C-alpha positions, 0 to 999 in steps of 0.5 A, a space after each residue: 465619917 466625913 461627907 463630901 459634895 458631889 456635883 452631878 452633870 448631864 447634857 441632853 446627849 450625854 451620860 451622867 457625870 459626877 465630880 467632887 469640888 474637893 478632889 480635882 480629877 475624881 470623876 465618874 460617868 454612868 447611864 443612870 442617876 442610880 448608877 452615878 450615885 453608886 459610883 460616887 461612893 466607889 470613886 471617892 473611896 478609891 481616890 481617898 485611899 490613893 491620896 492617903 497611901 501617897 501621904 497626902 492630907 485630905 481636904 476638909 469638906 466644902 460646905 454646901 453654902 460655898 459650892 455654887 456650881 450652876 452647871 450641876 443638875 444635882 448635888 449629892 452628899 457622899 458620906 465616906 469613912 476615912 481610914 488612914 493606912 497602917 
C-alpha cells in the first residue's frame, strides 16, 4: 500500500477541489470536505488504474516535507492499494 498526498483547495465562492502533486490532471471537486475526502480515493484509484493499464510506471509518493503548497487549505494522505493489471 502506498499513500499519496492530496491538496485540498477552497475559495470563498467555490466548491472544494482536490489535486495530487504526484499525478498531474488527477483532480476532483465536491460540495463538502467529507465528500472531497471520499472522492480523493475514488479519483486516485481510477487515475492509477488507467496509468497501469497504459503501461506507465507510478511515481513514488512525494514526502510531506517536499510538498509546500501555500494555496492548499488542507493536506490529505490517501492510502491506495496498487495492483498491477494481469
